[in-house]
C-alpha positions as CSV (number, residue, x, y, z in Angstrom):
1,M,5.9,14.4,38.3
2,T,9.0,12.1,39.0
3,L,11.0,12.6,42.3
4,S,14.0,13.8,40.2
5,I,11.8,16.6,38.6
6,K,10.4,17.6,41.9
7,V,13.9,17.8,43.1
8,Y,15.4,19.8,40.4
9,K,12.2,22.1,40.5
10,K,12.9,22.7,44.1
11,L,16.6,23.3,44.0
12,L,16.0,26.1,41.5
13,Q,14.7,28.2,44.7
14,V,18.1,28.1,46.2
15,P,19.7,31.5,45.2
16,E,23.1,32.1,44.4
17,G,25.4,32.7,47.3
18,K,23.3,30.2,49.4
19,I,23.3,26.3,50.0
20,T,20.9,23.6,51.0
21,T,22.0,20.0,52.5
22,Y,20.9,16.8,51.0
23,G,18.7,16.0,53.8
24,D,17.1,19.4,53.8
25,L,16.4,19.0,50.1
26,A,15.0,15.6,50.6
27,R,12.7,16.8,53.4
28,A,11.4,19.8,51.1
29,V,10.1,17.3,48.5
30,G,8.6,15.0,51.2
31,V,11.4,12.2,51.3
32,T,12.2,11.0,54.9
33,N,15.9,10.1,55.2
34,G,16.3,10.5,51.5
35,Q,19.9,12.0,51.5
36,R,21.4,9.4,49.4
37,A,18.5,9.5,47.0
38,I,19.2,13.2,46.7
39,G,22.8,12.6,46.1
40,S,22.0,10.1,43.3
41,I,19.4,12.5,41.6
42,M,22.2,15.3,41.8
43,K,24.8,13.0,40.2
44,K,22.5,12.5,37.2
45,N,21.6,16.1,36.8
46,P,20.9,16.4,32.8
47,F,21.1,20.3,33.3
48,P,23.9,21.2,35.8
49,V,24.1,24.9,34.4
50,L,20.6,25.4,35.0
51,V,20.0,23.3,38.1
52,P,22.4,24.5,40.7
53,C,23.2,21.0,42.3
54,H,26.6,22.6,43.4
55,R,24.7,24.3,45.9
56,V,23.8,21.0,47.8
57,V,26.0,20.1,50.5
58,Q,26.4,17.8,53.4
59,S,24.8,18.5,56.8
60,N,28.1,18.8,58.6
61,G,29.2,21.8,56.2
62,E,31.8,19.7,54.2
63,I,30.9,20.6,50.3
64,G,30.5,16.9,49.6
65,G,31.0,15.2,46.2
66,Y,30.1,16.8,42.5
67,A,29.8,14.8,39.2
68,Y,32.5,17.1,37.7
69,G,34.9,16.9,40.8
70,K,35.4,18.8,44.3
71,K,37.6,21.3,42.7
72,V,35.0,22.3,40.4
73,K,32.1,22.7,43.0
74,L,34.7,24.4,45.3
75,H,35.4,27.1,42.6
76,M,31.6,27.4,41.7
77,L,30.6,28.1,45.5
78,S,33.4,30.4,46.0
79,K,32.4,32.3,42.7
80,E,29.1,32.6,44.4
81,G,30.4,34.2,47.6
82,I,30.6,31.0,49.9
83,K,33.9,30.8,51.8
84,I,35.3,27.5,52.4
85,R,38.2,26.5,54.4
86,D,39.6,23.0,54.6
87,G,36.5,21.7,52.6
88,K,33.9,23.3,55.0
89,I,31.7,26.1,54.6
90,I,32.4,28.9,56.7
91,D,29.4,30.6,58.5
92,F,27.4,27.5,57.3
93,N,24.3,28.3,59.3
94,K,24.3,32.0,57.8
95,K,24.6,30.6,54.3
96,K,21.8,27.9,54.5
97,F,18.7,28.2,52.6
98,S,15.5,27.4,54.4
99,F,12.5,26.0,52.3
């Protein structure tokens, strides 16, 4: 199984209304310091409707980038009940999913 497939399968565990970080997702699939690798994998996600890459954010609580633009990511997260102010997730630790 490729790393991309492992990452996409793991990401499917993050429920609606929760988020994870690039680093947490990397560690969950056994990659140390793999935040950038996770970002690259998210950018190439062939199934963005099915694999919720919009739920992956930066460890400082900022929403980070998104292949379809930050406005789209912001809208998708808001629609799932994630509250964001000035590009940062409110109650970040409460919204964070643990693998």
